[in-house]
Wavefront OBJ file of the C-alpha trace (Angstrom):
o trace
v 0.000 0.000 0.000
v 2.890 2.370 0.666
v 3.829 2.272 -3.040
v 0.399 3.458 -4.183
v 0.635 6.840 -5.881
v -1.770 9.529 -4.716
v -3.873 11.012 -7.547
v -2.673 14.204 -9.143
v -3.023 17.331 -7.028
v -4.605 19.104 -10.002
v -7.542 18.019 -12.115
v -8.412 19.375 -15.538
v -12.050 18.702 -16.306
v -13.522 19.243 -19.789
v -17.287 19.515 -20.011
v -19.102 18.508 -23.202
v -22.714 18.471 -24.273
v -23.019 15.113 -25.990
v -21.562 11.678 -25.355
v -17.829 11.090 -25.742
v -16.986 7.373 -25.747
v -14.446 6.573 -22.969
v -13.350 3.496 -24.887
v -12.478 5.505 -27.976
v -9.094 5.056 -29.614
v -8.146 8.649 -28.783
v -7.602 7.687 -25.143
v -5.385 4.653 -25.731
v -1.951 5.244 -24.215
v -2.767 8.703 -22.868
v -1.438 8.432 -19.330
v -2.846 11.707 -18.043
v -6.422 10.722 -18.995
v -8.188 9.749 -15.751
v -11.692 8.923 -16.897
v -14.954 10.018 -18.458
v -18.114 10.689 -16.444
v -21.323 10.501 -18.510
v -24.478 12.084 -17.089
v -27.516 11.874 -19.380
v -26.388 13.805 -22.501
v -23.259 15.326 -20.972
v -19.664 14.123 -20.680
v -16.931 15.213 -18.283
v -13.382 14.194 -19.232
v -10.779 14.180 -16.452
v -7.040 14.700 -16.961
v -4.110 15.213 -14.609
v -2.566 17.828 -16.920
v -3.954 20.217 -19.566
v -5.308 18.477 -22.678
v -6.458 21.387 -24.836
v -4.845 20.046 -28.004
v -6.427 16.629 -27.496
v -9.815 18.258 -26.914
v -9.598 19.893 -30.328
v -8.916 16.484 -31.872
v -11.904 15.033 -30.007
v -14.142 17.792 -31.340
v -13.002 17.211 -34.917
v -13.886 13.519 -34.593
v -17.158 13.951 -32.672
v -19.444 16.302 -34.544
v -22.302 15.491 -32.158
v -20.353 16.745 -29.106
v -20.054 20.407 -28.152
v -17.308 21.660 -25.846
v -18.774 23.840 -23.092
v -16.140 24.653 -20.470
v -12.852 23.682 -18.827
v -12.456 23.519 -15.043
v -9.204 23.393 -13.117
v -9.229 22.419 -9.455
v -7.421 20.335 -6.884
v -8.344 16.734 -6.166
v -9.671 17.770 -2.736
v -11.753 20.592 -4.235
v -13.438 18.136 -6.584
v -14.376 15.839 -3.713
v -15.306 18.738 -1.453
v -12.903 17.748 1.320
v -9.500 16.284 2.064
v -9.562 12.520 1.655
v -8.467 11.065 4.968
v -9.180 7.967 7.088
v -12.477 7.741 8.962
v -14.459 5.040 10.707
v -17.927 3.525 10.557
v -18.245 1.390 13.667
v -15.166 -0.827 13.767
v -14.447 -0.376 10.046
v -11.530 1.940 9.264
v -11.866 3.399 5.751
v -8.720 4.939 4.315
v -7.234 5.903 0.941
v -4.511 3.587 -0.363
v -1.829 6.285 -0.271
v -2.193 6.866 3.476
v -1.560 4.112 6.008
v -3.504 4.924 9.186
v -2.563 3.864 12.686
v -4.770 1.023 13.943
v -4.965 1.049 17.719
v -7.922 -1.324 17.972
v -7.070 -4.995 17.270
v -10.732 -5.676 16.424
v -10.754 -2.954 13.790
v -11.075 -3.958 10.142
v -9.546 -1.892 7.365
v -11.212 -1.034 4.070
v -9.140 0.644 1.357
v -11.094 3.145 -0.739
v -9.759 5.049 -3.724
v -12.641 7.217 -4.997
v -10.648 8.212 -8.069
v -12.587 11.003 -9.757
v -15.994 9.505 -8.943
v -17.566 12.225 -6.827
v -17.822 11.410 -3.139
v -15.568 9.848 -0.537
v -18.171 7.613 1.082
v -19.021 10.124 3.812
v -22.313 11.240 2.315
v -25.266 10.622 4.640
v -26.882 8.130 2.269
v -23.725 6.039 1.935
v -23.007 6.011 5.658
v -26.602 5.058 6.502
v -26.585 2.219 3.951
v -23.258 0.947 5.278
v -24.363 1.137 8.921
v -27.620 -0.722 8.229
v -25.886 -3.375 6.132
v -23.235 -3.796 8.822
v -25.811 -4.298 11.582
v -27.774 -6.760 9.460
v -24.725 -8.857 8.577
v -23.391 -8.884 12.126
v -26.703 -10.128 13.536
v -27.639 -12.663 10.874
v -25.740 -15.651 9.525
v -27.985 -15.861 6.466
v -26.677 -12.807 4.623
v -24.351 -14.360 2.063
v -25.247 -12.676 -1.246
v -25.559 -8.923 -1.790
v -26.784 -6.918 -4.768
v -25.391 -3.359 -4.822
v -27.281 -1.226 -7.348
v -25.639 2.098 -8.127
v -22.298 1.016 -6.683
v -20.470 4.327 -7.249
v -17.000 3.956 -5.723
v -17.794 0.417 -4.561
v -17.673 1.197 -0.845
v -20.815 -0.811 -0.033
v -19.767 -3.758 -2.199
v -16.305 -3.932 -0.661
v -17.792 -3.396 2.796
v -20.180 -6.315 2.273
v -17.304 -8.588 1.243
v -15.252 -7.424 4.229
v -18.162 -8.242 6.540
v -18.375 -11.791 5.214
v -20.574 -11.837 2.124
v -19.665 -14.743 -0.142
v -20.800 -13.077 -3.362
v -21.545 -9.462 -4.252
v -23.006 -8.194 -7.516
v -22.115 -4.543 -8.022
v -23.660 -2.679 -10.917
v -23.571 0.918 -12.042
v -24.663 2.274 -15.415
v -21.806 4.774 -15.404
v -18.607 3.356 -16.925
v -16.277 5.313 -14.635
v -18.180 4.246 -11.500
v -18.048 0.573 -12.512
v -14.330 0.920 -13.233
v -13.748 2.532 -9.820
v -15.723 -0.207 -8.042
v -13.591 -2.855 -9.755
v -10.391 -1.046 -8.760
v -11.461 -0.943 -5.105
v -12.433 -4.622 -5.184
v -8.899 -5.380 -6.353
v -7.270 -3.053 -3.808
v -8.995 -5.042 -1.062
v -8.293 -8.431 -2.709
v -12.013 -9.142 -3.172
v -12.055 -9.518 -6.948
v -13.083 -13.181 -6.514
v -16.076 -12.194 -4.377
v -17.273 -9.073 -6.186
v -18.674 -9.215 -9.712
v -18.807 -5.748 -11.268
v -21.043 -4.902 -14.207
v -21.640 -1.665 -16.085
v -25.392 -1.958 -16.463
v -28.762 -0.802 -15.206
v -30.051 -2.203 -11.929
v -33.339 -3.337 -13.456
v -31.381 -5.777 -15.620
v -30.310 -7.680 -12.473
v -33.102 -7.185 -9.941
v -34.706 -10.550 -10.807
v -31.553 -12.445 -9.838
v -31.457 -14.133 -6.449
v -29.751 -12.366 -3.541
v -30.292 -12.158 0.192
v -30.059 -8.355 0.233
v -30.477 -5.591 -2.325
v -28.902 -2.229 -1.536
v -29.887 0.628 -3.846
v -28.531 4.128 -3.287
v -29.910 5.663 -6.469
v -32.104 8.399 -7.938
v -35.825 8.271 -7.232
v -36.685 8.025 -10.945
v -34.905 4.659 -11.032
v -35.983 3.581 -7.548
v -39.721 3.939 -8.192
v -39.502 1.497 -11.105
v -37.071 -0.858 -9.381
v -39.364 -1.607 -6.443
v -42.168 -2.512 -8.847
v -40.125 -5.309 -10.421
v -41.204 -8.833 -9.482
v -37.653 -9.740 -8.468
v -37.558 -7.024 -5.799
v -39.768 -9.153 -3.545
v -37.547 -12.197 -4.026
v -34.943 -10.642 -1.734
v -35.038 -11.167 2.022
v -33.992 -7.619 2.922
v -33.687 -4.280 1.173
v -31.887 -1.026 1.914
v -33.039 1.932 -0.184
v -31.455 5.378 -0.117
v -30.771 8.525 -2.127
v -34.316 9.775 -1.447
v -35.457 13.261 -0.502
v -38.382 13.580 1.926
v -41.202 13.715 -0.633
v -39.588 10.924 -2.648
v -39.233 8.742 0.448
v -42.948 9.213 1.207
v -43.838 8.016 -2.301
v -41.584 4.970 -1.935
v -43.033 4.153 1.487
v -46.568 4.471 0.111
v -45.704 2.087 -2.709
v -44.077 -0.379 -0.301
v -47.166 -0.258 1.931
v -49.034 -2.053 -0.849
v -46.538 -4.928 -0.871
v -45.777 -7.836 1.483
v -42.900 -6.080 3.228
v -42.106 -4.843 6.716
v -40.300 -1.543 7.241
v -37.755 -2.082 10.004
v -36.077 1.312 10.045
v -36.491 4.679 8.314
v -33.828 7.305 8.960
v -33.234 10.895 7.905
v -30.397 12.098 10.178
v -29.670 15.332 8.321
v -33.320 16.205 7.666
v -32.745 15.862 3.911
v -31.725 12.377 2.786
v -33.795 9.315 3.665
v -32.771 5.666 3.988
v -35.249 2.787 4.319
v -34.413 -0.660 5.674
v -36.994 -3.401 5.320
v -37.734 -7.102 5.025
v -39.751 -8.940 2.414
v -42.339 -11.232 3.957
v -42.853 -14.671 2.422
l 1 2 3 4 5 6 7 8 9 10 11 12 13 14 15 16 17 18 19 20 21 22 23 24 25 26 27 28 29 30 31 32 33 34 35 36 37 38 39 40 41 42 43 44 45 46 47 48 49 50 51 52 53 54 55 56 57 58 59 60 61 62 63 64 65 66 67 68 69 70 71 72 73 74 75 76 77 78 79 80 81 82 83 84 85 86 87 88 89 90 91 92 93 94 95 96 97 98 99 100 101 102 103 104 105 106 107 108 109 110 111 112 113 114 115 116 117 118 119 120 121 122 123 124 125 126 127 128 129 130 131 132 133 134 135 136 137 138 139 140 141 142 143 144 145 146 147 148 149 150 151 152 153 154 155 156 157 158 159 160 161 162 163 164 165 166 167 168 169 170 171 172 173 174 175 176 177 178 179 180 181 182 183 184 185 186 187 188 189 190 191 192 193 194 195 196 197 198 199 200 201 202 203 204 205 206 207 208 209 210 211 212 213 214 215 216 217 218 219 220 221 222 223 224 225 226 227 228 229 230 231 232 233 234 235 236 237 238 239 240 241 242 243 244 245 246 247 248 249 250 251 252 253 254 255 256 257 258 259 260 261 262 263 264 265 266 267 268 269 270 271 272 273 274 275 276 277 278 279
């Protein structure tokens, strides 16, 4: 871990209207290209050094894409905070370039490199999902398979494997998020336990799993819980919901054979719902 190189102090982010393919031949062998974040009909290309000349080449080969703006900021500014070790219960979460001091022999370590995927795992929704999943797995010996929909950095998938899950399916429709999840699975030596797929959650919801964790947008959530396979799970943890959205989800769940075990909103904004499907 001591040989892991910290990401560049400076990020150069190029914003396009239109989709720029991250697998395109233009990016092959370009070491300062960090990744491409696609959001609906927009693309954000990340580099560790200026790439203005390359951007001109991209524009000449992508008539459908329109360059909008270039941003320059530090790695910490992009994530909104300095990336440093923190704990959730007895789990110590730290970046791979910083080796924290472990004073508690019962403490488990999780290595998390968020890359340029926004968020360090400290968002309320992520922490609530992790805490609920942790409590469930520590108090039940039947939680062996986890489905993580909207995996992002892969924190919940890696956390599930660390807590003893035998198999984890992590999926995220965003290419860069799926790539980051896979990198963190490898950093924690869980690549044999965690299967990562760049795909939509509804493509996998009918597969068998003991638990489904979905920290996603409401527009996807409202359709996901209506899928037949949602009720095939034993437990569910749903997050990423604002107050009015959470009420709609709870109203929909009230019509199904489920039991709501816990509903939290610690910051008064983001809601997380933990429940059990009843046979």
